[in-house]
C-alpha positions in Angstrom: 132.7 254.2 32.5 132.0 252.1 29.4 134.6 249.1 29.1 136.7 249.5 25.9 137.2 246.2 23.5 140.1 246.6 21.2 140.1 244.2 18.5 143.6 243.5 17.8 146.2 240.9 16.0 146.0 242.3 12.6 149.1 243.7 13.7 150.3 242.6 17.1 152.8 245.5 17.1 150.3 248.1 17.0 147.9 246.7 18.9 150.5 247.2 21.9 150.6 250.8 21.2 146.9 251.2 21.6 146.8 249.9 25.1 149.9 252.0 25.8 148.2 254.9 24.1 145.2 254.7 26.4 147.1 254.2 29.6 149.1 257.2 28.9 146.1 259.4 28.0 144.5 257.9 31.4 147.7 259.1 33.3 147.1 262.7 31.8 143.7 262.9 33.2 143.9 261.1 36.4 146.3 259.8 38.9 145.5 256.4 39.1 142.2 255.8 37.5 141.7 254.2 33.9 139.2 252.6 31.7 138.6 249.0 31.9 140.2 247.7 28.7 139.4 243.9 27.0 141.9 242.9 24.1 140.9 240.3 22.0 143.8 239.2 19.6 142.9 237.5 16.7 145.0 234.9 14.6 147.3 237.3 12.5 148.0 234.3 10.1 144.6 233.4 9.5 143.5 237.2 9.2 146.4 237.7 6.7 145.5 234.7 4.8 141.9 235.6 4.4 142.6 239.3 3.6 145.8 239.3 1.6 146.4 235.7 0.0 143.1 234.0 -0.7 141.1 237.5 -1.0 138.4 235.7 0.7 136.3 238.8 2.3 133.7 236.8 3.4 136.0 234.6 5.8 137.8 238.0 6.6 134.7 239.7 7.6 133.2 236.6 9.5 136.4 236.7 11.5 136.0 240.0 12.6 132.5 239.6 13.6 133.0 236.5 15.5 135.9 238.5 17.5 133.8 241.7 18.3 130.9 239.1 19.5 133.7 237.7 21.8 134.7 241.1 23.3 130.9 241.6 23.6 130.6 238.4 25.6 133.6 239.1 27.7 132.0 242.5 28.7 133.1 245.2 26.6 130.6 247.9 26.0 132.2 249.3 22.6 134.7 248.0 20.3 137.5 249.8 18.2 139.5 247.8 15.5 143.0 248.3 15.9 143.8 248.5 12.4 142.8 250.6 9.3 142.5 247.8 6.6 139.5 246.1 8.6 137.6 249.2 8.1 136.8 248.2 4.5 133.9 246.0 6.6 133.0 248.8 8.9 129.5 249.7 7.5 128.6 246.0 7.4 129.9 245.3 10.6 128.3 248.0 12.4 124.9 246.9 11.4 125.3 243.5 12.8 127.7 244.3 15.8 126.0 244.0 19.4 128.0 246.8 20.7 129.0 250.4 19.0 131.9 250.2 16.9 134.1 253.6 16.6 135.7 254.1 13.1 139.3 255.2 12.6 138.7 256.3 9.2 135.6 259.0 10.7 137.7 259.9 13.6 140.5 260.7 11.4 138.5 262.6 9.1 137.1 264.7 12.0 140.6 265.4 13.2 141.5 266.5 9.9 138.7 268.9 9.6 139.3 270.4 13.0 143.1 271.1 12.0 141.9 272.9 8.8 143.6 270.4 6.2 142.1 270.2 2.8 144.0 268.0 0.8 145.7 264.8 2.6 148.1 262.3 1.4 147.6 259.0 2.4 149.6 255.9 2.9 148.6 252.5 4.1 147.8 248.9 2.6 146.7 248.6 -1.1 143.0 248.2 0.5 143.4 251.5 2.4 144.9 253.6 -0.4 142.6 252.3 -3.3 139.6 251.7 -1.3 136.4 254.3 -1.5 135.5 253.4 2.2 138.3 255.6 3.2 137.8 258.4 0.6 134.1 258.6 1.2 133.9 260.1 5.0 136.6 262.8 3.9 134.7 263.7 1.0 131.3 264.1 3.4 133.4 266.9 5.1 134.7 268.5 1.6 138.5 267.0 2.1 140.2 265.7 -0.6 142.6 262.3 -0.5 145.3 261.6 -2.6 147.4 258.8 -2.8 151.0 257.6 -4.1 151.8 256.6 -7.8 150.8 252.6 -8.3 154.6 251.6 -7.9 154.9 253.4 -4.7 151.6 251.8 -3.4 153.2 248.4 -4.1 156.2 249.3 -1.8 154.2 250.6 0.8 151.9 248.0 1.2 154.8 245.3 0.5 156.8 246.8 3.4 153.6 246.8 5.7 152.7 243.2 5.5 156.3 241.8 5.1 158.1 244.0 7.6 156.2 246.4 9.8 153.4 244.0 11.1 156.2 241.6 12.0 158.3 244.3 14.0 160.9 244.8 11.7 161.8 248.6 11.2 164.7 248.9 8.6 166.3 252.2 8.0 166.3 251.8 4.2 162.5 251.2 4.5 162.1 254.3 6.3 164.0 256.7 4.2 161.9 255.2 1.1 158.6 256.0 2.9 159.6 259.3 3.9 160.8 259.9 0.1 157.3 258.7 -1.1 155.5 261.5 1.3 158.0 264.0 0.2 157.0 263.4 -3.6 153.4 263.3 -2.5 154.0 267.1 -1.0 155.8 268.0 -4.2 153.6 266.6 -6.7 150.2 266.8 -5.3 150.8 270.0 -2.7 149.3 268.1 0.4 148.4 269.9 3.5 149.4 266.8 5.5 149.9 263.3 5.4 147.6 260.6 7.1 149.5 257.5 8.3 146.7 255.2 7.4 148.5 252.0 8.8 148.7 251.8 12.6 152.3 250.3 12.2 153.5 253.5 10.0 153.8 255.6 13.1 156.2 253.1 14.5 158.6 254.1 11.9 157.5 257.4 10.6 157.2 260.3 13.2 156.3 264.0 12.9 160.1 265.0 13.5 160.8 263.2 10.3 158.5 265.3 8.1 158.1 269.2 7.3 154.2 268.8 6.8 151.7 267.7 9.7 151.1 263.9 10.2 148.0 262.6 11.1 148.8 259.5 13.2 145.8 257.3 13.1 146.7 255.3 15.7 147.0 258.2 18.3 143.6 259.7 17.0 141.6 256.5 17.4 143.2 255.6 20.8 142.0 259.2 21.9 138.4 258.6 20.3 138.0 255.3 22.2 139.5 256.9 25.6 137.1 259.8 25.2 133.9 257.7 24.3 134.9 255.7 27.3 133.9 258.0 29.9 130.8 259.6 28.0 127.3 259.2 29.4 
């Protein structure tokens, strides 16, 4: 089996969930067996400062590549980045990475196509909601991405970076996030909603909504698990 490398720390709370999800999938398939997993937890403050505060994308990309190299040196056969936001650099990273990288965006697009969804709402950080890097893989599969209005985008982003990544889950925040999804359903007639931040499933679940939810954390963890035992 291939040894899984998880690049975490951009959101420590969700990094924990990736590990737990892979172990859960292992338990469903085998009695005791599970893939070998290496987790590299980057400095959350250093990441947040470069990507959110100083907007130093060169530094942010370098931080990711250095961490992927650390996973490689530790023995990982491939890697996943346990966050949606750093996939803004995916195309550049995959060219220089010493090991294969799986894309959370591509895996989510394939899952949406498999389920037959054509128009999808997207919640995440501003980089995710406003970036072409998320839309392009969906457009290649003839799928359409729609996002909330700018005011709602500001709210979602703020709650992600100020609360969810810090493990703070408020009932009021959940209610407002659900309202934003319901507004997308009403105004844009979406078929499903993508939780394009791996902290969002920690506060929103399928049972909270009438429309299908694409949980990027679970989709990505399943892709990593299945890739680990491919020849």
